[in-house]
Each structure stands twice: as C-alpha cells, then as structure tokens.
C-alpha positions as CSV (number, residue, x, y, z in Angstrom):
1,M,0.3,-11.2,39.6
2,K,1.8,-8.4,42.0
3,V,-1.1,-5.9,41.1
4,K,-3.8,-8.5,41.7
5,Y,-2.1,-9.7,45.1
6,L,-1.7,-5.9,46.1
7,A,-5.4,-5.3,45.2
8,K,-6.5,-8.4,47.1
9,M,-4.4,-7.2,50.3
10,I,-5.8,-3.5,50.2
11,L,-9.4,-5.0,49.6
12,S,-8.9,-7.5,52.7
13,N,-8.3,-4.5,54.8
14,C,-10.9,-2.1,53.8
15,P,-14.1,-2.0,56.1
16,Q,-16.6,-4.8,55.2
17,W,-19.1,-1.8,53.8
18,L,-16.5,-0.6,51.4
19,R,-15.4,-3.9,50.4
20,Y,-19.1,-4.7,49.2
21,H,-19.1,-1.4,47.0
22,L,-15.6,-1.9,45.6
23,R,-16.3,-5.5,44.9
24,Y,-19.6,-4.5,43.2
25,V,-18.2,-1.7,40.9
26,R,-15.2,-4.0,39.9
27,A,-17.6,-6.8,39.0
28,H,-20.9,-4.9,37.6
29,K,-18.9,-1.4,36.7
30,Q,-21.9,0.4,38.6
31,I,-22.4,1.9,42.0
32,L,-24.2,-0.6,44.3
33,N,-27.6,0.2,45.8
34,I,-27.4,-2.1,48.8
35,N,-29.9,-0.4,51.1
36,N,-32.8,-0.3,48.4
37,P,-31.7,-3.1,46.2
38,K,-33.8,-3.6,42.6
39,K,-31.4,-5.5,40.6
40,F,-30.8,-9.4,41.2
41,S,-27.2,-8.7,42.0
42,E,-28.1,-5.9,44.6
43,K,-30.5,-8.2,46.5
44,I,-27.8,-10.6,46.6
45,Y,-25.3,-8.3,47.9
46,N,-28.1,-7.2,50.7
47,R,-28.7,-11.1,51.6
48,M,-24.8,-11.3,52.1
49,R,-24.5,-8.3,54.5
50,S,-28.0,-8.9,56.3
51,P,-28.7,-12.8,55.9
52,K,-31.5,-14.4,57.4
53,I,-30.9,-17.5,60.0
54,E,-32.5,-19.9,57.6
55,F,-29.6,-19.1,55.0
56,S,-27.1,-20.7,57.4
57,R,-29.2,-23.9,58.2
58,L,-30.2,-24.6,54.4
59,S,-26.5,-23.5,53.2
60,D,-25.0,-26.1,55.9
61,K,-24.5,-29.2,53.9
62,F,-25.4,-31.8,56.7
63,L,-28.4,-29.7,58.4
64,V,-29.9,-29.2,54.9
65,R,-30.4,-32.9,54.9
66,D,-33.4,-32.8,57.4
67,Y,-35.3,-30.2,55.6
68,V,-35.1,-31.8,52.1
69,A,-36.4,-35.0,53.7
70,K,-39.2,-33.1,55.1
71,I,-40.1,-31.3,52.2
72,I,-39.5,-34.0,49.2
73,G,-38.5,-37.1,51.0
74,D,-35.0,-38.7,51.9
75,K,-35.1,-40.6,48.6
76,Y,-33.5,-37.7,46.8
77,L,-30.7,-37.6,49.3
78,V,-27.3,-38.8,48.4
79,P,-26.9,-41.9,50.8
80,L,-24.8,-40.5,53.8
81,Y,-21.7,-42.7,55.0
82,T,-21.0,-40.2,58.0
83,C,-20.5,-36.8,59.5
84,R,-17.6,-36.1,61.6
85,S,-15.7,-33.1,63.1
86,K,-12.5,-34.3,61.6
87,L,-11.1,-36.7,59.4
88,D,-8.9,-39.7,60.3
89,L,-7.5,-42.9,58.9
90,N,-9.9,-45.2,61.0
91,I,-12.9,-43.3,59.3
92,I,-11.6,-43.8,55.9
93,Q,-10.7,-47.5,56.6
94,D,-14.5,-48.0,57.2
95,L,-15.5,-46.4,54.1
96,P,-16.0,-48.1,50.6
97,E,-13.5,-48.0,47.8
98,S,-15.4,-44.6,46.5
99,F,-16.9,-41.7,48.4
100,V,-17.2,-38.1,48.3
101,V,-16.1,-35.9,51.2
102,K,-17.1,-32.2,51.6
103,A,-17.1,-29.7,54.2
104,T,-20.4,-28.3,55.7
105,H,-19.3,-24.6,55.9
106,G,-18.8,-23.3,52.1
107,A,-18.2,-23.7,48.7
108,G,-15.5,-25.6,46.9
109,F,-14.6,-28.0,49.9
110,V,-15.1,-31.3,48.2
111,K,-13.1,-34.1,47.0
112,I,-14.2,-37.3,45.0
113,V,-12.4,-40.0,45.8
114,K,-12.8,-42.8,43.1
115,N,-10.5,-45.4,44.8
116,K,-9.0,-45.1,48.1
117,K,-6.6,-47.5,47.6
118,E,-4.9,-45.1,44.8
119,E,-5.3,-42.1,47.0
120,N,-2.5,-40.6,49.3
121,L,-4.6,-40.7,52.3
122,S,-2.4,-38.4,54.4
123,N,-2.6,-35.9,52.0
124,L,-6.0,-36.4,51.9
125,I,-6.5,-36.2,55.6
126,E,-4.3,-33.0,55.8
127,E,-6.2,-31.2,52.9
128,V,-9.9,-31.9,54.3
129,N,-9.1,-31.3,58.3
130,G,-7.4,-28.1,56.8
131,W,-10.8,-27.0,55.5
132,L,-12.2,-26.9,59.0
133,S,-10.0,-24.2,59.9
134,K,-11.1,-21.8,57.2
135,D,-13.8,-19.3,58.0
136,F,-15.6,-19.1,54.4
137,S,-17.8,-16.1,55.3
138,K,-14.6,-14.1,55.1
139,V,-13.7,-15.1,51.4
140,G,-16.6,-12.9,50.0
141,D,-18.6,-11.4,53.1
142,E,-21.4,-13.8,52.8
143,L,-22.1,-13.6,56.4
144,H,-24.5,-16.6,56.7
145,Y,-21.7,-19.1,56.5
146,R,-19.9,-17.8,59.8
147,N,-23.0,-19.2,61.5
148,I,-22.1,-23.0,60.1
149,E,-20.4,-25.2,62.3
150,P,-17.6,-26.9,60.2
151,K,-17.9,-30.6,59.8
152,I,-17.1,-33.2,57.3
153,V,-19.6,-34.8,55.3
154,I,-19.0,-38.0,53.4
155,E,-21.4,-39.4,51.2
156,K,-21.7,-42.4,48.3
157,A,-20.0,-41.3,45.2
158,L,-22.4,-41.2,42.2
159,L,-20.1,-42.3,39.7
160,K,-20.6,-43.3,36.0
161,N,-17.7,-44.7,34.2
162,G,-15.5,-43.0,36.7
163,N,-17.3,-39.6,36.5
164,P,-19.6,-37.4,38.4
165,P,-23.1,-36.8,37.3
166,A,-24.4,-33.8,35.3
167,D,-24.9,-30.7,38.0
168,Y,-28.2,-28.9,37.3
169,K,-28.4,-25.4,38.9
170,I,-32.1,-24.4,39.1
171,H,-32.5,-20.8,39.8
172,V,-36.1,-20.1,41.2
173,F,-37.8,-16.5,41.5
174,R,-41.1,-15.9,43.1
175,K,-42.4,-12.4,43.2
176,S,-45.0,-13.2,45.6
177,R,-46.5,-16.4,47.1
178,H,-49.2,-16.1,44.6
179,D,-47.2,-15.7,41.7
180,E,-46.3,-18.6,39.5
181,P,-42.3,-18.7,39.8
182,Y,-39.7,-18.1,37.1
183,I,-37.1,-20.6,36.5
184,F,-34.1,-21.1,34.6
185,F,-31.5,-23.9,34.4
186,Q,-27.7,-23.4,34.6
187,V,-26.2,-26.9,33.4
188,I,-22.7,-27.4,34.4
189,G,-20.1,-29.5,32.7
190,G,-16.4,-30.1,33.6
191,R,-17.1,-29.1,37.1
192,F,-13.7,-30.3,38.4
193,D,-11.6,-29.2,35.4
194,D,-12.8,-27.2,32.4
195,I,-16.2,-25.5,33.6
196,Q,-18.5,-25.3,31.0
197,Q,-22.2,-24.0,31.3
198,S,-25.1,-23.2,29.3
199,F,-28.5,-21.6,30.2
200,F,-32.3,-23.1,29.9
201,L,-35.7,-21.9,30.6
202,E,-38.2,-24.1,32.5
203,D,-39.4,-25.6,28.9
204,W,-35.7,-26.2,27.9
205,T,-35.6,-23.5,25.4
206,P,-32.2,-21.7,25.5
207,A,-32.3,-19.0,28.0
208,P,-32.4,-15.3,26.3
209,F,-29.3,-14.4,28.3
210,T,-26.0,-15.9,29.3
211,R,-23.3,-15.2,31.9
212,K,-20.5,-13.1,30.8
213,S,-17.4,-14.8,29.8
214,A,-18.9,-18.2,30.4
215,K,-17.8,-21.3,28.2
216,S,-20.6,-22.8,26.5
217,I,-21.0,-26.7,26.8
218,Q,-20.0,-28.4,23.9
219,D,-20.9,-32.4,25.1
220,P,-24.3,-32.6,23.2
221,E,-25.5,-35.3,25.8
222,L,-25.5,-32.6,28.6
223,L,-27.5,-30.0,26.3
224,E,-30.3,-32.5,26.3
225,K,-33.3,-32.2,28.2
226,P,-33.1,-34.6,31.3
227,N,-35.8,-37.2,31.1
228,C,-36.6,-36.5,34.9
229,I,-37.2,-32.6,34.0
230,D,-40.6,-32.5,35.4
231,E,-39.7,-34.2,38.9
232,M,-36.4,-31.7,38.8
233,I,-38.8,-28.8,38.5
234,D,-41.2,-29.6,41.2
235,I,-38.3,-30.7,43.6
236,A,-36.8,-27.2,43.2
237,K,-40.1,-25.3,43.5
238,R,-40.8,-27.2,46.7
239,L,-37.7,-26.6,48.5
240,S,-37.5,-22.8,47.5
241,E,-41.0,-22.3,48.2
242,P,-40.4,-19.7,51.2
243,F,-37.6,-17.6,49.4
244,G,-38.0,-14.8,46.6
245,Y,-34.9,-16.4,45.2
246,C,-33.3,-19.5,45.7
247,R,-30.9,-21.7,43.6
248,V,-31.4,-25.6,44.0
249,D,-28.6,-27.8,42.8
250,L,-29.5,-31.4,41.4
251,Y,-27.7,-34.0,40.1
252,V,-29.0,-36.8,37.8
253,F,-27.9,-40.2,38.3
254,D,-29.3,-42.9,36.3
255,D,-32.3,-40.6,35.2
256,A,-33.2,-40.0,38.7
257,P,-32.6,-36.7,40.6
258,Y,-30.4,-36.4,43.7
259,F,-30.0,-33.4,46.1
260,G,-27.0,-31.3,45.9
261,E,-27.4,-28.2,47.8
262,M,-29.4,-24.8,48.2
263,T,-27.5,-21.3,47.5
264,F,-28.9,-18.0,48.6
265,T,-25.9,-15.8,47.1
266,P,-24.2,-17.4,44.1
267,F,-21.1,-16.1,43.3
268,C,-21.5,-13.5,46.0
269,G,-23.9,-11.5,43.6
270,N,-21.4,-11.1,40.6
271,Y,-23.0,-13.0,38.2
272,V,-22.7,-10.5,35.1
273,F,-25.6,-11.3,32.8
274,E,-25.5,-10.4,28.9
275,P,-27.5,-8.8,28.1
276,K,-27.1,-6.5,31.2
277,K,-30.7,-5.9,31.5
278,W,-31.5,-9.3,32.8
279,D,-29.7,-8.3,36.0
280,S,-32.7,-5.6,36.1
281,I,-35.4,-8.1,34.7
282,L,-34.3,-11.2,37.3
283,G,-34.7,-8.7,40.2
284,E,-38.2,-7.7,39.5
285,Y,-38.9,-11.5,39.5
286,F,-37.0,-11.7,43.0
287,G,-39.7,-11.1,45.9
288,W,-38.5,-8.4,48.1
289,P,-38.4,-8.2,50.9
290,E,-37.9,-11.9,51.8
291,L,-41.0,-14.0,51.6
292,L,-40.2,-16.9,54.2
293,E,-42.8,-18.9,56.0
294,K,-43.7,-22.5,54.6
295,N,-44.4,-23.1,58.1
296,E,-41.6,-20.9,59.4
297,V,-39.3,-22.8,57.1
298,V,-40.4,-26.1,58.9
299,T,-40.0,-24.8,62.2
300,K,-36.8,-23.2,62.0
301,I,-35.3,-26.2,60.5
302,S,-36.8,-28.5,62.9
303,K,-35.2,-26.3,66.1
304,N,-31.9,-26.5,64.5
305,N,-32.0,-30.3,64.2
C-alpha cells in the first residue's frame, strides 16, 4: 500500500504531459503516441488532452438530456425529479421513497436510494454534497470534465425486486460519415458490488476480444440477447452519429431501453484488450480526426441549453 500511495503522490506532482505518458506505459506497456494516434487507446488519450467542447456538454448528466430528447425523443429519458446546486433535507422530503441521485460532472458519483426511510439522511446529504467539491477532471486528466458545472440530478429509480436494471454499454465506431458503424456491446453485471462484464457484437455473437482481467458474467439472464436490441442499436447509432467513436450506455427496464449516459474517454484510455491487436483494429475503425457536424451537434447543444 505504501508503494502504491508513493507512486500516486509522485504521479500527481508530475507535469500533465508526463502523467499521460506514465499512465499509458503502466497500462499498456508501450510508448504513447499522443500527437499522431493510431490505436484506440491513443486516440482516447488525445481526446483527454484536447477535448472538443461537445464532450463536456454531452458528458454533463443534466445537459445531455436535451440532446437525447431532440435526437431520439424524451421517452427514452429516465424521469427527472429535480436538478439542484446542492442537496438538502427539504428536497429529500419532497421525493418519493426511492430515487437515484448523481452528480453531473464525473463518473462514480451515483447513489441508489431504495427506501429513504431506511437511509441515514444526514450521511446521504454529506456524501452527495461532497461530490460537488471534487474536480473530476484531475482524477485521470480527462479535461472535458473541468467545463461541467457540478450539480445534483435526481431521477426515478428503475428497480425490479429492489435491483437496478442491466447496464448495456454500446461502443460505436465510425471510420467516416459514409461507413456503416462497427458496434460492440459491453454488458455489465453487479455494478455496485461484484462487477462482471461480457462482450458481444451487434448480432449478439461473442466478441473476438475481451478486456484484460475482466470477470465474465455468470448470470444466464444477462447473457441473453435483449428483446429490444434493434431499438438499442438504433438509439446508439443516432446519438453517436457526429463522432468517430462514442460509448452510449443504456438500461433495459421492462423490456424498454432507457438512456444512461454518453462517454467519450472510457476508463481514461486504459482498456487493455485481449488479444492486444484489437487496440489497433479498433483504432482503425475510429474515424480520425473527429467527424462531428450533425447540424453542428444540434447547434452546439441548443446554445448551451
């Protein structure tokens, strides 16, 4: 633990450019080509360093809702209870018994409240408001997160037998605007305890790759093709259309897809694929430089909402 802590302290005090290179070598055991990226991982690192402004708007858990509504319709949005600058007891008292609270400006800032009567509300308020003071852009140097205003978003809890729905991360790659996208699914189980994941292609055949050290899903229900898979693919294609690569996260609840989030720099570019050649293959599918357009990404996300 002391060695890891020391390494973390040294890394945090390095210049940003050096942190990128050190993290890349640590994860991929190779030298990073950030200025002329070819591999999937290298293009993600380039995005982290030089993000498009659209990445901030579409990574914002609140502002992205406007883009989703305009592109695919608001029926795919999880019902919103409120969006606030901080959480307090009065807000909680006006909420139903169950809800989901998350922060707009990063990853991992999420709390499922299954029954607020069983929650320590003081601790909940302290934890949630604590998220707001954290600069998530400094965690992995994903610079687009620094342009997101920290707020609290509270949505309906999609629960079945007290459990959240399955999480489907749909990775969409486009070489150009004229090419059919290359798509694969990353299905996540045990999101809040024992994380498991399995990979499938668009036709739900097993992907020819996996993620290093990933624990495969054991639940046979999660391994089944969703009944609404065609609708999910259509959603992911339409939302990701302006980009050479984008990950669109969806939930399936009562056989209906719901939007989760859009991600542009997953795992800070440190996905290690097995076989390793898939880092290069996916890099070829990843249109570069960035494609964009789509009516200037719906007029710069409706003039900043």
